[in-house]
N, C-alpha and C positions, 0 to 999 in steps of 0.2 A: 144821364140815365138814372132813374130812381130804382130802389130795390124791388118794388112791386112790378114795374115794367120788365126789369131784368129777369125776375122769376117767371113771368108770363112767356117771354121770348125763349128762355132756356127750356121750358116744358113743351113749347109748341113748334120750335124751329129745329132744323137738323143741319144747317150749313154753318159757315163761319160766324154768322150772327149769334148762333147759340153758344159757341165757344166764348165770344166776347161777353155775352150776358152772364155766363157762368163765372168768368173772371171778375166781372163787376160785382157779383154777389159776395166775393171774398174781399173786395177792396172798399166798397161803400161802407162807411162806419155804421155799425148796428147801434141804434140809440137806446134799445131796451131789450129785455129778454124775449118778448113776444116776436120782435122783428128777427132776432137771431134764430129763434125756434122755427119760424117760417122758412128761413133760408136753409136751415138744416133739413127740414122736411122736403124741400125742393131737391136738394142734392141727393137725399136718400131715395126719392122717387126716381131720379135719373139713373141711379145705380140698379134699379129693378128692371131696366129696359135693355140689359145686356149691352152696355156701351163698348165701343171699340177702344183701342189703346189711347188715342188722342182725347176722346171724351172722358175716359177714366182718369187720365192725367190732369185734365182741366178741373174735374171734380175734386181730386186730391189736393191740387194747388189751392183751390178756393177754400176748401175746408181748413187747410193749414193756415191760410191768411185770416180766416174768421177766428181761429183759435188764438193766434197771436194778438188779435185786436182786444180780446177780453183780458189778456195778461194774467190769467189765473186758470188752473186746471179744475177739473170737476164736472165739465160738461160731457157727460157720458154719451149722449146722443151724437155729439160732434166727433168725439173720439172714435165712436163706432163707425161713423161714415168714413173717417180716415183709414181705419183698418180694412173696411170692406173695399174701398177704392184701390188700396194697394194690392189686394189679393187678385192674382191672375193677370196683372198688368205686364206690359212688355217694355221696350226701350224707354219711351217717353215717361211712362208711369214710374219706372224704376228711378229715373232722374229726379222726378218730383218727390219720390219717397225719400231720397237722399236729402233733398232740399228741406223737406218737412222735419227731418232729424236735426238739421242745422238750425233752422229758424225757430223751432218750437220744442227743442229737447227738454227744456225745463217745464213744459206744460203737458207733457204726455204721461200716460200711465204705463205700467209694465206690459199690459196686454197689447197696447197700441205699438209700443216700441218693438215688441216681438213680431207683430204683423209686418211692420215696415222692414225690419231686418230680414224676415223671411222672403219678402219680395226682392230685397237687394242681394240675396244669394244667387239670383239669376243674372247678376251684373256681368257684362262682357268686358274683357281686358281692354278692348279698343275704345271704350267709353271714358276717355281721359277726363273730360269735363265733369262727368258724374263722379268719377273717382276722387277728384279734388274736393267737390262738395261733400262727398261722403266722409272724407278725412276730417273736415270741420265738424260734421255731424257727430262722428264718433267721439271726437274730443269733447263736444258738448254733452254727450251721454256720460262720459267719465266725470265731468264736473257737476252733473246733476243727479248722481246717485244710481246710474245704470251701468256701473263699471263692469260687472260680470257679464251683462248682455253684450257690451262692446267687445270685451276680451274674447268671449266665446265666438263671436262673429268673425273677428280677425283671425283667430286661431284656425277656425275651420276653412276660411277662404284662402289663407296663405299656405296652409299645410296640405290642402286637398290636391292642388295642382301646382305646376311650375309657372303659371301664367301671371300670378300676382306676387309682388315683392313687398316686403315690410317697409322698404324705403318710400313707398307710395303713401304711407300713413304717418307722416312726420308730425302733424299736429296731434294726432292720437297718441303717439309715443311720448311727446313732450307733456301731454296731459297726464299720462301715467307717471312720468318722472316727477311731476309736481305734486303727486298725490301720496305723500309720505312714503310708506313702505310697499306701495302697490307694485312698483317696478321690480322689486326684489321677489315678490310673490309670483309675478308673471314670469320672471326669469327661471325660477325653479320649475314652474309648470311647463314652460316651453322646452327646457332641457330634458324634462322627463318624457316628453313626447318623442324626442329624438329627431324632430323635423329639421332637416338641413336648412330649409328656407327660413324658418322662424329663428333658429339659433344664429345663422349667419347674419340675418337682418338685425337681430338684437346686438350682435358684436359690432356691426358697423355703426349703429346708433350710439353705443357706449363709447366708441373710439373717437367721435368727432371733436369733442371739446377737451379731451385730456389724453395725452399720448400714453399715459400709464393706465388709463381707465379709472373709473370711480369705484369705490367700495359700495356694494349693494347692502341695503338694510333689509334683512330677511326675517320676518316674524317666525316664531316657533311653529305656529300652526301650518306654515307653508312647507315645513320639512317633512319628507316622507318618512313613515315609521319602519318600513321594511328595510333591512340592512342591505339587501341586494339592490334595491332602488336607490338607497343613499349612495352607494359606491358608483352606480351607473350615472347618477346626476353629477357627481364630482368628476368622473372621467369625461363626461360631455362638456362640463365647464372648462376642463383643461384643454380639450380638443378645440373648442370654439373661442375661448377667451385667453388662450395661452399668451398672445401678444398684448394682452391687457392684464398684466400680472396681478395688479391690485384687485381687479374685479374677480379674477379666478380665485385668488387667495381668500377673498371675502366669502365666496360660496363655500369653499372647503371648511373655513372656520365656522360658518353658520351650521353646516351639517355636522361637524365634529361636536358641537355643543349638544346635539340631540342624538348622536350616533350610539348604537348599542355596542356591546363588547365585541361582537363578531366583526364589526366594521371599523372600529377605532384603529387597529394596527394597520390595515390596508390604507385607510385615509391618511394616517401619519406618513406612510411611505410615499403616497401620491403628493403630499405637501412638499416633501423633500425632492422626489424625482417624479416630474421634471421641474417643479417650480423653484424651490430654493437652490437646486443645482444650477439653474440658469440665471436667476435674478437675485442679486444682493439686495435690491430694493424691497423684495418680499420680506426679508428679515427685518428691515426697517419698519414695514407696515405691521408685522406681528409684534414688534416692540411697543407699538402704540396701544395694544390691548391692555387694559388695566390689570394690575396684579391680582385684584380680588375677583376677576372674572374666572369662573371654573374652567374655562377652555384653556387657560394658560398652562395647566398641568398636561393637557392633551397635546399641545403643540411643542412641549418641551423636548420630546423625543426627536421630532423633525428638526428642531433647531440644533440639537446635539449632532445629528447626522450632518447638518450643514457645516458646523464648525469643524468637524473632523475632515470633511471633504475639502474645505478651504485650506486647512493646515496641510493636507496631503498635496494639494496643488503647489503650495509655497515651498514645500520641502524638496521638490524636484529641482527648483532653480531654473536658470536660463539655459536652454539647450540651443547652442549656436547653430547646429545643423538644421534646426527647424525654421530658422529665420528665412523669409523669402529673399530671393536674389534682388539685386538692385533693379534689374530689368523688370521683374514682376512688380516691384514697388512702384516703378514709374507707370506701368500699365494701370495699376490700381488707382494711382493719383490722377491719371488722365481720365479714367472712367468717372471718378468722383467729381472732377471738375466739370465734365460734360453733364452729369446729372444735376449738379447745382445750377449750371447755366440754364438748363431746360426748365428747372423749377422756378428760376428767377423770371424767365420769359412767361411762363404760365401765370405766375403771380401778377405780373404787369398787365396781362390780358384781362384778369379778373378784377383788377383794382378799379373802384368807382372814381378814384381821384386822379388816376394817371393822365387823363386827357384834359384836366382842368387846372393843372398846376404847371409851373415852369420847371424845366429839368436842367441840371448842371452836372457836368462830369468833373469830379475831383481827381486830379492826378497825383497829389501827395498832400500830406498834412492831416491834422486832426480837427479842422474847423473850416468854416466858409465865411466870407464877408460879402454882403450885398449892400448896394447903395440905393437909398430911396430918396425921392425929392420932397423936401419940406416946402414950406411957404416960399414962394419966389423960385429962385434957381439954386438954392442951397442943397447940396447933396449930403446926406447923413449916412455914415457907415453903420451897418447892423451886423454884429458878429454872432455866429452860431457855432457853438462847440458840439462836436459829434460824440455820441456815446455808444457804447457797445450794447448789443441786444442779441439774445440767442435763446435757444431751447435745447433741452437735453433729452435723450431717449436711450434707455438701457437695452442693448441687444443681448439676446440669450447666448450664453457661452457655447452651447453645443451647436449653435448655428454656424460657428466657425470650425469647431472640432469635429463634428459629425452631422453635417446638414442632412444627409440622406436618412440617417437613423432617426433624427428628430422629426423630419417630415413624415416618415413611416409611422412613428409613434402617434403623432397627432392625427394622422389619417385613420388609424385604428380607433382612436377615441371618438372621432367624428362619425365613423361609419357603423360602429357596433350597435346591435339591437338589444333591447332589454329581454333577458331570458324569462320566459313565463314559468 
């Protein structure tokens, strides 16, 4: 089918043939500007006929394919067709709007991106395939200079209802993490909203690759100026990032750099209680801050509180009466063994190598010997020494001393609202 015939069929037919012709208009290579302009005019004409969702989706898909053919933006008429096609569409149109963001995010202008995202605000949670395509499209927007548009869309979508979770936008989050200090800026913004869905999703994302969490790079412009908001953001960071102590500490340090006199004392105390009181590793993180950094003076009081607290704990000595009985120790050890066995089974199920390698059970020793057959029938011994491997994770002190009090404190931080 040539382009002229496809245009004729698209304008004069109304059955499946018309949809095929519209698809062809987007796939047949346009050899010159005149040919592309004729196709754009045809698609524009079809939009004036009040098309249904299927027709609108076909037009949107064809226009996006035409845009990717020319591999450069600037075709205002074609971008206008894409924006018009996305407006008022339903399920199928919404899917192709997500696909347009994915395939042509680097060729769109701001107005067209806004139109596509406006259509995607009608996305249904059951549309899993569209959600996956949208995730790729949002990542493309971040990489092509539409970061604010993408962040605004995800912020509104996730915080507005409980039906969408941040975990559905994995590629988008990774794109933010790769974009210098953007993730830190977004973290402050989402903490300031107080949205449980956004904050919890962000905490899960930060926790995946590092048990202690990563320190966030937060630019000065992202720090709120009002001291009430500064304290609110830090309390939210403690509530949601408490089990990522380095992440939580990096937020408090960043805010302390710009905090006014009314907020400094309260932020210093929050840095001590609950962070330094529970995690010795936070003191190690704070020690990495250069001495010439002005914030060193502001964290000095928190470190002094921490040193006095540790000395107070050591001064008590060992209290024999508080040691658990042998029976309770056995219960704890049995429970730990069962948890490790279950974790081992789960790890074997998720391993991509488990079913393709040979398994051996070592009853004793620190190595293994295998025999492989060389040329002929000669067997050669291959020795393998076993090495240790492990990870470490610091548990908060008050998780043992006062678990109910700690849980209550974190719940308060998570649930509180910003006072107007």
